[in-house]
Every structure is written in structure tokens, then in C-alpha cells.
N, C-alpha and C positions, 0 to 999 in steps of 0.2 A: 447569413448568420446575424443575429441581433442581440442587443443588450436591452433588457426591459425590466420593469418592476411589476410584481404581482401583489395583489391585496389578499392576504390570508388571515382570517380571524382578526381583522382590523389592523394588521401589521403589514408594512411594505417590505417585501423581500427582493433584493437585487438578484437577478437571474440572467445567466448567460445561456444562449442557445448555441450549441456546438455539436460537432459530429463525433460519435464514438463508434468503434468497430465491435460488432457483436457476431455471435454464431449465426450463420444463415439458416433459414428454414430448411427442413428436410426436402431433398430433391432439387434444391437450388443449384444453379450452374456454377457457383463459387462457394467455398466453405465459409466465407465471412462477408458481412455486409456493413456498410457505413450508414448510420441512422442518426438523425438529429435528436438531441435530448436537452432538457432543461437542467442546468447545473446551478444550484443555488449558492449564494455567498453565505457560507456558514458563520462569518463574522457578524452578519446582520440578523442572525437567527438566535434568539435567546435560549434555545433548547439546551438543557444540561445533558451533554452526551456522555456515554459510558462505553467501555470496551465490551462489556457483557450484553448490553442492550442494543447499541447501534453499531458496534464493531470498531469505532474509531474515536479518538480524542486528540485535541491539540494541547501541547504542553510547552512550557518555557524551560530552557536548559542552556547553561553556559558550559562550554567544553574547554579543556586545557590543550587540545590538539592544535598544533600550529600549521600542519600541512595534511589535509585529508587525502591527498594523492599519495602520501607516503604510507604504504600498506603496513610496514612495520610499526610506525607510530600509531596508526589506527588500532592495530591489535594490542599494542602495549598499553595505550592510554584510554582510547575510546571504548574498547570492549568492556573493561571494568567499570567505566563511568556509566555506560548504558545498563549493564547488569545491575548495578546498585539502584539506578533510577527505576527500572522496570520492577524490581523487587519492592521498592517503596510505593509505586503507583498501584500495583496489583495485589500486594500482600503475599506474593508467592514465597514459599519457603526456600526455593532454590531457583536461581536463574543463571543461565550460561548463554553468552553470545557466540554463535558458531560460524557466521559468515557475513560478508558485506559486499556491496556493489557501489561503485562510483559511476555517475552518469554525467556526460557532457558530449553533445553531438559532435562539435568540431574536433575535440581531442580524440574521440573515438574514430572519427573519419581519418584523422592523421595517423592512426595506428598506435596511439599511446597505450602502453601496457596496462591492463587492468581497468580500462575505462570503456563504458558501454553507452549506447545511445538511450535516451528516454524511450520507454516501451509504450507506444500508442496503440493499445490493443486491450480491450476489457478482459481482465483475467484475475484469478486468484492463484497464488503460488503453489498451492497443494490441493489435493483431492481428499475425499474421506478415507482413501487408502494410503496415498503417498505421504500424508501428514504423519501417520504412525511410523512409516519407514524412515522418513527424514529425522524424526525425533530420536529414534533408536540409533541412527548413524551419528547424530550429534553427541549422544551420551556415551557411545562406545561400551566400555566395560561396565558402566553404571546403568545401562539401559533397563535392567531388571526392575528398577524402581517405577518405571512407567506402567507396569502391570498393576500397581497398587495405588496409584495416585492420578488425579486429573492433571492434565497439562495442556498448555497452549503455546503456539508459536506467534510471536508478535513482530511485525515489521516496524522499525523505527526510522522514519524518513525525515531528513532535514536538508535545507539548502546549505551549500558551501559558501556561496555568495548570494547577496540579496539586494533588493527584493526580487523574488522570482516573478517574472512577467511572461517569459516564454516557456511553453510546455509545462504549465502547472499541473498538479496531480488532482484528479477527481476521485472521490470514493463514494460507494453506494451504501446507503443505510441497510444493514443486514436484515432489519425487520421487514424490508420491502421486497426481499428476494425469496421466492418459493423454491422448494427442492426441484420442482419440474423445470425450473429455468437453468439448472446447472448442466453444463455440457463438458465432458471430459475429452481432452484433446492431447495429442503427443506434442512434446516440446523438448528443449535442451537446456541444461543448466550451463553456467558460464564455462565449465570445463569441457562442454560438448557431450556430456553424458545424456542419454535418452531418458526423459522423465515424462510424467503426465501432470497436467495442470487443468484447472477449470477455466472455461470461458463461459459466457452468459448468453442465453437466448433473450432477445428483447422482450420487455414487458412494460406496459404503460404504468404499472404500479411502482416501478423502481424509482427511488428518490436519490438523486445525485447531488453531491455538495463538493465545494472546494473552499480553501482558505486563501484568498488572493493576497499577493504581495508578501509572501512568507519571507521571513528574515532568518539569518543563520543562528539566532538564539531561540528559534522555534522548532518544535519537532511534532510531526504527525505520527501518532502511534495507531496502528490498525492490526486487528487480529486476522491472521491468515489460516489458522487452524485451531480447533479446540477438540480435545478428545471426548468431551461430553456432548452428547446429542440430546439435550434436555430442554431445548427452547431458547437458550441464550445464544448470542451471536457466535457463529462457528466459522464463517468465512467472510471476508470483506473484499468485494470486487473493486478494482481500481484501474485507472488508466491515465497516462498523460494525455493532454488534449490541446488543441490549438484554440486559444482564447481570442475571439474576434477583436478584443480591446487591446491586444498586444501591439505596440508600435513597431514599425518595420526595423527600427534601429535598436530594439531591445537586446540586451546581452543574452547569450545562450544560457539556458538553465544548467547550473552545476549543482549536483546533489549527491548525498551519500545515504544509503539505507543499510541498516544492519538487521539481522534476524536473531531474535532472542527466544530461547526455550525457557518457559516458566513452568515450574512444577509446584503443585499445591498440596497442602496437607502434611 
């Protein structure tokens, strides 16, 4: 694995070559395959990204939460903070945060309640079918409004401690993903319930990015479902990855992600 710079349209873009796990070709001996991809430093790219075009954006945000491992504090303070933030960013008329995950490999391995390992597997949390199901579950008795309005599910990811050097998060530009690349596979949610998610068949057209050295006052917002199939970004594939520049003594990644349902109109 190497770190290099590529010249694109007269600009030098920092690029990491790292391995990501994709769906294996049909009739392969294993269901998944590790393949090297170029992951570009989005901080060095002047592209103005948007949720509806690329599927992801980086934003600054300060939180009043003192302990992100305290699930009660996260629900009481962080959920409303993120709901207000997503509403301001997207212009949604209604936003609710309905779940969150905290990730840290050593704490997960020690069995700390509610903590998971980073997910090193290319995936999107919902399919074209399960996104509708999850949205209805999130709204409960208010789910009827989904029949009348466009809505989307947004993952809001941030470091708990920084800078993130170990297991950073890579995201794929939604514009570079074709429908034929989507592969539906069985999975489980944190409660152990059987669900279906998308993984991705490898395609040389995919454009991967990451934001190196993310700090706790930064958040990566990426869209994991949109009810509208009109050409805007609908799914954003993502994966933790092993950065070859990570020093061996780097602190383990600690992060929190919340999922927000945004309803428009």
C-alpha cells in the first residue's frame, strides 16, 4: 500500500491506496473480496460537495455532550442537537434522530455495553426496500406522513476523540455508483434482528474519499437512503479502512454515529 499524489486538471490530489472489502463476482469461492482502491484526501479537493449530488458533506459542530459513552446523555442532549443541525443543513420541515452507535475496537473487545468495532466492509445501511421500512418504524404512529412527502435518512458521524488516525472512514461519491453495482445481502442490526443492507460490486468508476485527521468538532454527514429515485444521491457507500500512513502507536478510533430521518415539504 502506498501514499502518492496524482495530477488532475492541474491540481495535485493526495491519494491513499488501501484495501476495501467488496461483493465477490458471481460463482466466486467466497462471498466477499478485498481489493485495492484509491482513496482521495477530500481536504485537498476544492469540490463543493452536497448531500443531494455527492451524498456526503463535512461540517463543523460543537456539542454540549460530556460523555458520548453515556447513552442517556446522548439521547437527551445529542439527539436534539443533531435534529436541529440536520434541519438547518437540509431545509427539512421535520427531523427526528432515532438511533446511534458508538465504535471503539478495544472497548468492544472488552465487552463494554453498547460499543461496537469499526465496520471494515463496504456497505450502505439500507436498501431501496428496507429504507422505507426503517423510516416507518422510526416514525411509528406518525408514519402516514411518509406517503405524502419525500424523506431521507442521514448518518451523522463524528470522532469522540481526535485526531482520527486509525480506521478512518471512507465514503464513495454517489455519482460514481451505478445501480448494477448494488448487491443486497443479509445482515443484523445492533439488537441482532435480521435485516438487509447493500454491499457493492467493485467498479473502476467508483470515486472514494476521506477526510484525514478528523477532530471531535467535525462531523461527516452522508445520506444512506432517499425515498426519491430522481437522480439525486440516494445511497452513500462507506467503510472504515486501514490507512497505510497510520503509525503503529496511533490511538484506536473512537466515534459516534447517529441516524436522522428528515422529512421534506
